[in-house]
Every structure is written in structure tokens, then in C-alpha cells.
N, C-alpha and C positions, 0 to 999 in steps of 0.2 A: 504494500500500500504506500502511495506517495501522495500526500495532500488529498486524501479521499479518492485517489484514482488507483484502480487495480492494475498492476503491472506484472509482466512475466519477463524475467531477465532484463529488467530496466525498460521494457517496451510497453507502452500503454495498450491495454486490451481494447480500449475504445478505438484507437488508431488502427489496430489490426482488423477490427470489425468493419471499419469504414473502408479499408483498402481491399480486404479479401471477402467480405460478406460472411454470413454464417449459414450452416454450421461450419466450424473451423477447428481443426486440431492444431495445437501449438506445442512445439517441443523446444525445450531449453538445451541447446547444443552443449553448453559448458557442463551441465549436469550429466548428460549422457557420456561425455568424454571422461568426467570424473569417475563415473560408475565403471566404465571400461578399465580405467587405470586401477581402480580398487580391486576388481576381479583378477586382473593380470598379476598384481602384486600378491594377492592372497593365495594364488595357486602357483606362484613361482617356487621352484624347487631346484636345488643344486645338482641332484643326481637323476631327476626325472624330466622327460620332455612333456611339458603340459601345454594345453591348447584351450583357449576360451572360445566358445561357439555361441553366437547370437541366434536366438530363435526368431525366425521371421514372423511367426504367428503373433508375436507381441505387437509389431508394427513394421511394415515394410513398404518403402517407396524407393525410387531410384536414388534420391538424395540420401535416404537412410542407409541404403546398401553401400553407397560410396563412403559415408561417414564411418561405418563399421569396418570397411576395408582400411581406411586411413588409420584407424585405431589398432590395426593389426589382429583383428579377430577373424575367426572363420564364421561360416553361415550355415544355419540349419533351415532347410526348406521342406515343405510337406505337400507341395502341389506343383503342377506344371506352370501355373500362374506365378507363383513365387519364384520359381526357377527362371522364368522369362524376365521378371523384373530384375533379378540379380544379373542376368546376362545383359540387359539394357544398360545397367550401371557399370558394365565391364568388370564385375566382380570376378576374381580368379576362380575358375571352375574347380581347380584342384583343392580349393579350400571350402568346397560345398559338400554338405552331408544331406542326401535326399532321403527323408523319412516318410512315414505314412503307412497306415495299416490297410489301405484300400487303393493302392496305386493302379492306375489303368495301364493297359499295354502302351498307349501313346505316351504316358509319362515315363515309363521305363525306356522307351525308344528315345525320348527327349534327353533323359539322363545320359544315355550312351552317346548320343549325338554331341552333347556339350562336354563330354568327358569329365563328369563330376568326380570329385575326389573319392567319395564313398557313397555307395547305395546301401541303405540299411534295410535288410530283409526282415519282414515281420512274421513270415510264416513259410512253410515249405512250398506252397503253391507259387509264391513269388519267385522262388529259385527255379521252378519248372518253367515259368513263363519267361524269365530272364534267359534261361538256357535256350529257349526256342527263339527268342527275339534277337539275341546278340549275334553279330556277324563275325565271320572268321577273322577279319582284320581288326576287330574291336576287342578291348579288354577293359575290365572294371574291377575295382577293389570293393569288397562288401564287408559290412558288419552284420551280425545277427542280433536282432533285438531279443533279449532274454528277460524273463520274469523271475527275479530272485526271491519273491515271496516275502519281502520285508514290509512290516507294518509302519506306514508313515502316519504321524498324528496330524491329519488334515481331514477335510470334509470327504465323506464317502464317495461323492460324485466326482472328485478329482484325484482319487487314489488310482494308481495304474498298475499295481503289482500284486493285487490279491490273486489267488489261483484261478478265479473265474474271469479275470480280466481279458478283454478282447485284444489287448496289446501284447505282442511278443509271444515267445514260447517259454514254458515253464522249465526251469533247470532240472526239475524232477521228472521230466518227460524224456524218453529215449530219442525223440525226434531231433533234438539238437545234435546229438552225437551222430545220428544217421545222416543228417544234412551235411555235416562237416566231412564225413566219409565220401559223400557224393561229390562235394566240391574238390576234394583232393585230386580227382581224376579229370577235372575240367581245365582245359588249356587257357581259357580266356576269363574265367571268373575266379578271383583270388580272395580267399577268406583272410581277413586281416584282424578281426577281433570282435568284441561284443559291445552292445549298447543296452543300457537299462535306464529306466526312468520311474522313480517311485511315486511321483505325484507332484502337486503344485501347492503353493502357499504354505511351504514348510519353514518353520521359524527356528528349528533346532538342528544341530549337526549330527545328533546320535544316529538317526535313521540312515543318513548318508554314510557314516562310518560303518554301520552294520552291513549295509548293502555292499560297500567296497570289499569288506572281508569275505562276504559270501561269494561275490563275483571272482575275487582272486583265488579262492579255494576251488571254484568251478573251473577256472582257467587251468589249474593244475590237474584237475580230474580229466578235462578234455585232452590235455597233453598226454597223460598216462594212457588214455584209451585210444587215442588216434595218432599220436606222434606229432600233432599240429599245435604250434604255440601261438596263441593270440598275442598280437603286438599292440593292440589298441584296447583300452578299457574306457569306454565313454559312459560316464555316470549320469548323464542327463542333467536337467535343471530342476526348477521348482523352488528356488531359494526365495523365501519371503512372499 
């Protein structure tokens, strides 16, 4: 507030309304940059390669994608539309993770065309369709979305890892091991690790720590059973 005038980042809301009309979304770039820096510092580790990934579902425009790239973050997309927006912003495709539990064939083809860094497989059917759609001269790195069964203290509608969840494959199901065995023999589809996401609006770290331990133990189990070592452990988001 400045002399009874409401401002965002020192700019009068009234002047923004007059210039751009309403409804209008207003973002404070300095606050976004500060949050990016905070996350990068929090996850910085001397012996681990860490990566911060912005979730497009929060808010994505061409300008936002460019800002995220400038801050050195990677990008999480869940639709062909979000991938298209990222490409319009010239976001590096190698830093894009394509998620989603209901990808269409066209979206898988789009991911292959743009050479996204990782395609996150949500179920065995997606691997079958990817195997059918990928061309001999194409290759892609994939993560498997797993469900570690960790209880996150958040609203039941935004929990994503109870055993009846529609997202990912349970670590207690043999289908994950079976899927990795299938990938071992594929020349163009390369298994690189696991993704998990325990929910949203989580305000304590305990659930994330428990999930990390479960996933690390599962990575060892997979290696013992298949000889394949997961190089990536993507713990998802949901902070706050």
C-alpha cells in the first residue's frame, strides 16, 4: 500500500488495470527469481548432482518459460500445449520432463519430435505405445513414475501415492521390474530412473525424507533383480 493505493512490486494496480484491462494476472518477477534462488541453494549438495524443475501447471507462458530458463531451472510439462509453449520460448528441450498419466499418441510423437530430455512413463501401456511410435532413428530417455506408498499429511484429494492412486505404478507390484526387463532389450528407449510425487500443499519435510528412503531402497532392489541402476531419482514437488 502506498498512500491508499495498492501496488505490486512498486507498480500501481490501478495503472495496470487501465493499461491491460481485467481480468489480469500479475507476477512479481523479483519474487519469482528469489524463490528460484532459494530452491537452488536449499538443494545444493557437494557430492550430488541436483536439479530444480519448475512445474508448468503452476503457470506457464512464453515469458515465464524464458524466465525459468534464465534462472537455470528445468521444466516439467504435462501436455502437448505446455510443450508447445516451452518450444515457442526456445526452452532447451533437453531440460524438459514430459509427465502425465493420460498422454495421447500425438503427445508422445511430439515429445520424440522435440527430443525432450525425459519422458516419464506412468504405466506399462505407455511403454507399449512408445515402442510402437518411436522411429528407428529416434531415441529417448525415460523415467518410470512409481508409487512409494508414503502417507503425506495433506488433503485426501491431492494425495498421489496411496495404493489406489491413478498415478504411477506401485513399488509393491511386479510390473515395474517386468517393465525394466522389457526396456533392457530396446535399442532406442533408455531407462534412466524413477519419478515419484507424494502430493501437494505439504508443509513438513518428514514425508519427503521417508519417500526418499523408500525410493533409494527400491533402486537397490531393482538393481539386484535386473542389473539396471537408476541414475535419476526425481522426488516430485508439493512443497507448501
